[in-house]
DRENDO-1510 file (C-alpha; in Angstrom, 1 decimal, always signed):
<recs>
REC; n; res; u; v; w
REC; 1; MET; +0.3; -13.5; +52.7 .
REC; 2; GLU; -2.2; -12.4; +50.1 .
REC; 3; LEU; -2.4; -9.3; +47.7 .
REC; 4; ARG; -5.5; -8.3; +49.5 .
REC; 5; GLN; -3.8; -8.0; +52.9 .
REC; 6; LEU; -1.1; -5.9; +51.1 .
REC; 7; ARG; -3.7; -3.7; +49.8 .
REC; 8; TYR; -5.5; -3.2; +53.2 .
REC; 9; PHE; -2.0; -2.5; +54.8 .
REC; 10; VAL; -1.0; +0.1; +52.1 .
REC; 11; ALA; -4.5; +1.9; +52.5 .
REC; 12; VAL; -3.9; +2.0; +56.4 .
REC; 13; ALA; -0.3; +3.1; +56.0 .
REC; 14; GLU; -1.0; +5.8; +53.5 .
REC; 15; GLU; -4.0; +7.3; +55.4 .
REC; 16; LEU; -2.8; +6.7; +59.0 .
REC; 17; ASN; -6.3; +6.3; +60.0 .
REC; 18; PHE; -8.6; +3.2; +60.0 .
REC; 19; THR; -11.8; +4.9; +59.4 .
REC; 20; ARG; -10.7; +6.8; +56.4 .
REC; 21; ALA; -8.7; +3.7; +55.1 .
REC; 22; ALA; -11.9; +1.7; +55.5 .
REC; 23; ALA; -13.9; +4.1; +53.6 .
REC; 24; ARG; -11.2; +4.1; +50.8 .
REC; 25; LEU; -11.6; +0.3; +50.6 .
REC; 26; GLN; -15.2; +0.4; +50.9 .
REC; 27; MET; -15.4; -2.0; +53.7 .
REC; 28; ALA; -16.2; -1.6; +57.4 .
REC; 29; GLN; -13.6; -0.6; +60.0 .
REC; 30; PRO; -13.6; -3.8; +62.3 .
REC; 31; PRO; -12.9; -6.3; +59.6 .
REC; 32; LEU; -10.0; -4.0; +58.4 .
REC; 33; SER; -8.5; -3.7; +61.8 .
REC; 34; ARG; -8.8; -7.6; +62.2 .
REC; 35; GLN; -7.0; -8.1; +58.9 .
REC; 36; ILE; -4.1; -5.8; +59.8 .
REC; 37; GLN; -3.7; -7.6; +63.1 .
REC; 38; LYS; -3.7; -10.9; +61.3 .
REC; 39; LEU; -1.0; -9.7; +59.0 .
REC; 40; GLU; +1.1; -8.6; +61.8 .
REC; 41; ALA; +0.7; -12.0; +63.6 .
REC; 42; GLU; +1.4; -13.9; +60.4 .
REC; 43; ILE; +4.8; -12.1; +59.8 .
REC; 44; GLY; +5.5; -11.6; +63.6 .
REC; 45; ILE; +6.3; -7.9; +63.2 .
REC; 46; GLN; +4.3; -4.8; +64.5 .
REC; 47; LEU; +3.7; -2.4; +61.7 .
REC; 48; PHE; +1.8; +0.3; +63.2 .
REC; 49; ARG; +2.0; +2.1; +66.6 .
REC; 50; ARG; -1.4; +2.8; +68.0 .
REC; 51; ASP; -1.3; +5.5; +70.7 .
REC; 52; ARG; -4.7; +7.1; +71.9 .
REC; 53; GLY; -6.5; +6.8; +68.6 .
REC; 54; LYS; -3.2; +8.0; +66.5 .
REC; 55; VAL; -1.8; +5.6; +64.1 .
REC; 56; SER; +1.8; +5.7; +62.9 .
REC; 57; LEU; +4.2; +3.3; +61.0 .
REC; 58; THR; +7.0; +1.4; +62.8 .
REC; 59; ASP; +10.5; +1.4; +61.1 .
REC; 60; ALA; +9.4; -2.1; +59.7 .
REC; 61; GLY; +6.1; -0.8; +58.5 .
REC; 62; HIS; +7.9; +2.0; +56.6 .
REC; 63; VAL; +9.9; -0.7; +54.8 .
REC; 64; LEU; +7.0; -2.8; +54.0 .
REC; 65; LEU; +5.0; +0.0; +52.7 .
REC; 66; GLU; +7.9; +0.8; +50.1 .
REC; 67; GLU; +8.2; -2.9; +49.0 .
REC; 68; ALA; +4.3; -3.5; +49.1 .
REC; 69; SER; +3.6; -0.6; +46.9 .
REC; 70; GLY; +6.1; -1.9; +44.3 .
REC; 71; VAL; +4.4; -5.4; +44.6 .
REC; 72; LEU; +1.0; -4.1; +44.1 .
REC; 73; ALA; +2.1; -2.0; +41.0 .
REC; 74; GLN; +3.9; -5.1; +39.5 .
REC; 75; ALA; +0.7; -7.2; +40.1 .
REC; 76; ALA; -1.4; -4.6; +38.6 .
REC; 77; HIS; +1.0; -4.4; +35.5 .
REC; 78; ALA; +1.1; -8.2; +35.1 .
REC; 79; ILE; -2.8; -8.4; +35.1 .
REC; 80; ASP; -2.8; -5.3; +32.4 .
REC; 81; SER; -0.2; -7.1; +30.4 .
REC; 82; ALA; -2.4; -10.4; +30.4 .
REC; 83; ARG; -5.5; -8.6; +29.4 .
REC; 84; ARG; -3.8; -6.6; +26.6 .
REC; 85; ALA; -2.3; -9.9; +25.3 .
REC; 86; HIS; -5.8; -11.4; +25.4 .
REC; 87; ASP; -7.1; -8.5; +23.5 .
REC; 88; GLY; -4.2; -8.9; +20.9 .
REC; 89; LYS; -2.6; -5.6; +22.0 .
REC; 90; THR; +0.8; -7.2; +22.8 .
REC; 91; GLY; +2.8; -10.0; +21.5 .
REC; 92; LEU; +5.0; -11.1; +18.8 .
REC; 93; ILE; +4.0; -11.7; +15.2 .
REC; 94; ARG; +6.7; -13.2; +12.9 .
REC; 95; ILE; +6.0; -12.4; +9.1 .
REC; 96; GLY; +7.3; -14.2; +6.0 .
REC; 97; ILE; +7.6; -12.0; +2.9 .
REC; 98; ALA; +8.2; -13.4; -0.6 .
REC; 99; TRP; +10.3; -11.7; -3.1 .
REC; 100; GLY; +8.9; -8.4; -4.5 .
REC; 101; LEU; +6.0; -8.0; -2.0 .
REC; 102; GLY; +7.7; -5.8; +0.6 .
REC; 103; ASP; +6.3; -2.5; -0.8 .
REC; 104; LYS; +2.6; -3.6; -0.4 .
REC; 105; VAL; +3.3; -5.5; +2.8 .
REC; 106; SER; +4.7; -2.3; +4.2 .
REC; 107; ARG; +1.2; -0.7; +4.3 .
REC; 108; VAL; -0.1; -3.5; +6.4 .
REC; 109; LEU; +2.7; -3.2; +8.9 .
REC; 110; GLY; +2.3; +0.6; +9.1 .
REC; 111; ARG; -1.4; +0.5; +9.8 .
REC; 112; HIS; -1.1; -2.4; +12.4 .
REC; 113; SER; +1.8; -0.5; +14.3 .
REC; 114; ARG; -0.4; +2.5; +14.4 .
REC; 115; GLN; -3.3; +0.6; +15.8 .
REC; 116; PHE; -1.4; -1.8; +18.1 .
REC; 117; PRO; +1.9; +0.1; +18.9 .
REC; 118; ASN; +3.0; -2.5; +21.6 .
REC; 119; VAL; +2.7; -5.6; +19.2 .
REC; 120; GLU; +6.2; -6.5; +17.9 .
REC; 121; ILE; +6.3; -7.5; +14.3 .
REC; 122; GLU; +9.4; -9.4; +13.1 .
REC; 123; CYS; +9.8; -9.6; +9.3 .
REC; 124; LYS; +11.7; -12.2; +7.3 .
REC; 125; ASP; +12.5; -12.7; +3.6 .
REC; 126; VAL; +11.3; -16.1; +2.7 .
REC; 127; ALA; +10.5; -17.3; -0.8 .
REC; 128; SER; +7.1; -18.5; -1.4 .
REC; 129; THR; +7.6; -22.5; -1.5 .
REC; 130; PRO; +9.6; -22.5; +1.8 .
REC; 131; GLN; +7.0; -20.4; +3.5 .
REC; 132; ASN; +4.8; -23.6; +3.6 .
REC; 133; GLU; +7.4; -25.4; +6.0 .
REC; 134; ALA; +8.2; -22.4; +7.8 .
REC; 135; LEU; +4.5; -21.8; +8.8 .
REC; 136; ARG; +4.3; -25.6; +9.6 .
REC; 137; LEU; +7.3; -25.5; +11.8 .
REC; 138; ARG; +6.1; -22.3; +13.4 .
REC; 139; THR; +9.1; -20.2; +12.6 .
REC; 140; ILE; +6.8; -17.7; +11.0 .
REC; 141; ASP; +3.1; -16.9; +11.8 .
REC; 142; VAL; +1.8; -15.2; +8.7 .
REC; 143; GLY; +3.1; -15.8; +5.1 .
REC; 144; PHE; +2.7; -13.4; +2.2 .
REC; 145; MET; +3.3; -15.7; -0.7 .
REC; 146; ARG; +2.3; -17.1; -4.0 .
REC; 147; PRO; +0.8; -20.6; -4.4 .
REC; 148; PRO; +0.7; -23.3; -4.1 .
REC; 149; ILE; -0.3; -23.5; -0.5 .
REC; 150; ASP; -0.3; -26.5; +1.7 .
REC; 151; SER; -4.1; -26.4; +2.2 .
REC; 152; GLU; -3.9; -29.3; +4.4 .
REC; 153; HIS; -2.2; -27.7; +7.3 .
REC; 154; LEU; -2.7; -24.0; +6.1 .
REC; 155; VAL; -5.5; -21.6; +5.5 .
REC; 156; SER; -5.0; -18.7; +2.9 .
REC; 157; GLU; -6.8; -15.8; +1.2 .
REC; 158; ARG; -6.2; -14.3; -1.9 .
REC; 159; LEU; -5.2; -10.7; -1.6 .
REC; 160; PHE; -4.5; -9.4; -5.1 .
REC; 161; ASP; -3.1; -10.2; -8.5 .
REC; 162; GLU; +0.4; -9.5; -9.8 .
REC; 163; LYS; +1.3; -9.0; -13.5 .
REC; 164; PHE; +4.3; -10.7; -15.1 .
REC; 165; LEU; +7.1; -8.5; -16.2 .
REC; 166; VAL; +10.2; -8.9; -18.4 .
REC; 167; VAL; +13.4; -8.1; -16.8 .
REC; 168; LEU; +16.1; -7.4; -19.5 .
REC; 169; SER; +19.2; -5.5; -20.1 .
REC; 170; ILE; +18.7; -1.8; -21.0 .
REC; 171; SER; +21.1; -2.3; -24.0 .
REC; 172; ASN; +18.7; -5.0; -25.5 .
REC; 173; PRO; +16.7; -3.6; -28.5 .
REC; 174; LEU; +13.5; -4.9; -27.0 .
REC; 175; ALA; +14.0; -2.7; -23.9 .
REC; 176; LYS; +12.3; +0.3; -25.7 .
REC; 177; ARG; +9.0; -1.6; -26.2 .
REC; 178; LYS; +6.0; -0.7; -24.1 .
REC; 179; THR; +4.9; -4.2; -23.8 .
REC; 180; LEU; +6.3; -7.6; -25.0 .
REC; 181; ARG; +5.0; -10.8; -26.1 .
REC; 182; LEU; +6.7; -14.2; -25.6 .
REC; 183; LYS; +7.0; -14.6; -29.5 .
REC; 184; GLN; +9.4; -11.5; -29.4 .
REC; 185; LEU; +11.4; -13.2; -26.7 .
REC; 186; ALA; +12.0; -16.5; -28.4 .
REC; 187; ASN; +15.7; -15.9; -29.1 .
REC; 188; GLU; +16.2; -14.5; -25.5 .
REC; 189; PRO; +17.9; -17.1; -22.8 .
REC; 190; LEU; +15.5; -17.5; -20.0 .
REC; 191; LEU; +16.9; -17.1; -16.5 .
REC; 192; LEU; +14.8; -19.4; -14.5 .
REC; 193; ILE; +14.9; -19.7; -10.7 .
REC; 194; GLU; +15.1; -23.2; -9.3 .
REC; 195; ARG; +11.5; -24.6; -8.7 .
REC; 196; ASN; +12.1; -25.3; -5.2 .
REC; 197; VAL; +12.2; -21.7; -4.4 .
REC; 198; SER; +9.0; -20.7; -5.9 .
REC; 199; SER; +7.3; -23.6; -7.5 .
REC; 200; GLY; +4.1; -21.8; -8.5 .
REC; 201; THR; +6.0; -19.0; -10.5 .
REC; 202; PHE; +8.3; -21.5; -11.9 .
REC; 203; ASP; +5.3; -23.6; -13.3 .
REC; 204; LYS; +3.3; -20.5; -14.4 .
REC; 205; THR; +6.2; -19.2; -16.3 .
REC; 206; LEU; +6.6; -22.3; -18.4 .
REC; 207; GLU; +2.9; -22.7; -18.9 .
REC; 208; LEU; +3.0; -19.3; -20.4 .
REC; 209; TYR; +5.7; -20.2; -22.7 .
REC; 210; ARG; +3.9; -23.4; -23.8 .
REC; 211; LYS; +0.7; -21.5; -24.3 .
REC; 212; ALA; +2.7; -19.3; -26.6 .
REC; 213; ASP; +4.4; -22.2; -28.3 .
REC; 214; VAL; +7.9; -20.8; -27.6 .
REC; 215; HIS; +10.8; -22.9; -26.5 .
REC; 216; PRO; +13.4; -21.0; -24.8 .
REC; 217; LYS; +16.9; -21.7; -23.9 .
REC; 218; ILE; +16.6; -22.1; -20.0 .
REC; 219; ILE; +19.4; -21.1; -17.7 .
REC; 220; GLN; +18.8; -22.5; -14.3 .
REC; 221; THR; +19.6; -20.2; -11.5 .
REC; 222; ARG; +19.3; -19.5; -7.7 .
REC; 223; SER; +19.4; -15.9; -8.1 .
REC; 224; LEU; +16.6; -13.5; -8.7 .
REC; 225; PRO; +16.7; -10.1; -10.5 .
REC; 226; TYR; +15.9; -8.6; -7.0 .
REC; 227; GLU; +19.4; -9.7; -6.0 .
REC; 228; GLU; +22.7; -8.4; -7.1 .
REC; 229; ALA; +23.8; -11.7; -8.7 .
REC; 230; GLY; +20.6; -11.8; -10.8 .
REC; 231; ALA; +20.7; -8.3; -11.9 .
REC; 232; ILE; +24.4; -8.7; -13.0 .
REC; 233; LEU; +23.3; -11.7; -15.1 .
REC; 234; VAL; +20.7; -9.5; -16.7 .
REC; 235; ALA; +22.7; -6.2; -17.0 .
REC; 236; SER; +25.7; -8.4; -18.8 .
REC; 237; GLY; +23.2; -9.8; -21.4 .
REC; 238; LYS; +23.3; -13.3; -20.1 .
REC; 239; GLY; +19.4; -13.5; -20.3 .
REC; 240; ILE; +16.1; -12.2; -19.3 .
REC; 241; TYR; +13.8; -13.0; -16.3 .
REC; 242; ILE; +10.1; -13.3; -16.4 .
REC; 243; ALA; +9.3; -11.8; -12.9 .
REC; 244; ILE; +6.7; -10.6; -10.8 .
REC; 245; GLY; +6.3; -8.1; -7.8 .
REC; 246; THR; +7.0; -4.5; -7.5 .
REC; 247; ASN; +10.3; -3.3; -8.9 .
REC; 248; PRO; +11.9; -6.6; -9.7 .
REC; 249; CYS; +15.2; -5.2; -10.2 .
REC; 250; HIS; +18.1; -4.6; -7.7 .
REC; 251; PRO; +18.5; -0.7; -7.2 .
REC; 252; ARG; +22.1; -0.8; -7.8 .
REC; 253; PHE; +21.6; -1.8; -11.4 .
REC; 254; ALA; +18.8; +0.7; -12.2 .
REC; 255; ASP; +20.9; +2.2; -15.0 .
REC; 256; GLY; +21.7; -1.2; -16.7 .
REC; 257; VAL; +18.3; -3.3; -16.3 .
REC; 258; THR; +14.8; -2.3; -17.1 .
REC; 259; VAL; +11.3; -3.9; -16.9 .
REC; 260; VAL; +8.8; -4.1; -19.5 .
REC; 261; PRO; +5.1; -5.5; -19.0 .
REC; 262; LEU; +4.6; -8.9; -20.5 .
REC; 263; ALA; +1.2; -8.8; -22.5 .
REC; 264; GLU; +0.3; -12.4; -22.8 .
REC; 265; PRO; -3.3; -13.6; -21.9 .
REC; 266; ASP; -3.3; -14.8; -18.3 .
REC; 267; ALA; +0.0; -13.3; -17.5 .
REC; 268; LYS; -0.7; -12.8; -13.9 .
REC; 269; PHE; -0.6; -14.5; -10.5 .
REC; 270; ASP; -2.2; -14.7; -7.2 .
REC; 271; VAL; -0.7; -13.3; -4.1 .
REC; 272; HIS; -2.1; -14.8; -0.7 .
REC; 273; MET; -1.8; -14.5; +3.0 .
REC; 274; ALA; -1.5; -17.9; +4.7 .
REC; 275; TRP; -1.5; -19.0; +8.4 .
REC; 276; ARG; -1.9; -22.3; +10.3 .
REC; 277; ARG; -5.2; -23.8; +10.6 .
REC; 278; ASP; -4.9; -24.2; +14.4 .
REC; 279; GLU; -3.7; -20.6; +14.9 .
REC; 280; SER; -5.2; -19.3; +18.2 .
REC; 281; SER; -3.2; -16.4; +19.0 .
REC; 282; ILE; -5.3; -13.2; +19.2 .
REC; 283; SER; -2.4; -11.0; +18.1 .
REC; 284; VAL; -1.9; -13.2; +14.9 .
REC; 285; LEU; -5.7; -13.3; +14.2 .
REC; 286; GLY; -6.0; -9.4; +14.8 .
REC; 287; PHE; -3.2; -9.0; +12.3 .
REC; 288; LEU; -5.0; -10.9; +9.6 .
REC; 289; ASP; -7.9; -8.5; +10.0 .
REC; 290; THR; -5.5; -5.6; +9.5 .
REC; 291; VAL; -4.4; -7.3; +6.2 .
REC; 292; ARG; -8.2; -7.6; +5.2 .
REC; 293; GLU; -8.5; -3.8; +6.0 .
REC; 294; VAL; -5.8; -2.9; +3.8 .
REC; 295; PHE; -6.5; -5.1; +0.7 .
REC; 296; LYS; -10.2; -5.8; +1.1 .
REC; 297; PRO; -9.9; -9.1; -0.8 .
REC; 298; GLY; -13.0; -9.9; -2.5 .
REC; 299; ASN; -13.0; -13.6; -1.1 .
REC; 300; SER; -12.6; -12.8; +2.5 .
REC; 301; ASN; -15.0; -14.5; +4.7 .
REC; 302; GLY; -15.0; -11.5; +7.4 .
REC; 303; SER; -13.2; -11.0; +10.6 .
REC; 304; VAL; -11.5; -14.0; +12.2 .
REC; 305; ARG; -12.1; -12.4; +15.6 .
REC; 306; LYS; -16.0; -12.0; +14.8 .
REC; 307; ARG; -16.0; -15.7; +13.5 .
REC; 308; MET; -14.3; -16.8; +16.6 .
REC; 309; LYS; -17.0; -15.1; +18.8 .
REC; 310; ARG; -19.8; -16.5; +16.9 .
REC; 311; GLY; -18.2; -20.0; +17.1 .
</recs>
């Protein structure tokens, strides 16, 4: 049995007239009659009563009409879903977001959700360096991260710069300054996140200290100021963080911790979006275009979807 035969049957069953059903299907009546006879012969059941030009459904025909209508509706839905997936209007996109980038990334998610309400977006907090592996292993599809980026397997585009900030206890005399230089922080223990969490910011922080000829006492930690443990360390005067990102303090410690801009030359760092070189999902590629619309990065090479069509 073919879907075409079911469509013929439903048309006749709803019109109860072969002539009207043929006109509805935009075909001649004799082929339609033959198709209905063929269907009845294939399933071995009479579906219509034909009496002096009048057509009515048998009990079996009534049952088949109800079931066939559902089958045709499901088939149409399946085809529509496939087309929407092809156009990037459905699907699942898994996003990795590094610390402190949530506020800015949320602008992308809001716009994309309005444009593509049937695309599901799953967000995960993933530190920058582990995002490289997460992308390679396909546990995330797009990463919002800070370099370094595995350029052998991944493609990235720079989105914007972030400035470095000093996170310190509000009781620290330096907390009242409008900006701070590293020379002023020479006696402050530096709470430094382990390098495997975000190797780029780790290296950049030490580079800034070297350029300023400052040699801090380093306290290695796995906690960030965005987390309660890191905020507790700062609030209790155990040290300071050199941080990046929007609002790099845990909100519960807003009364005990403050942030002051770091006024060192080159005290800024790039933020990128990254994805796999072999990415072919229209949903993911469409999401990348939304990111470009929001941030309009100067080094963007244009729409991915347009490049695919040209290629």
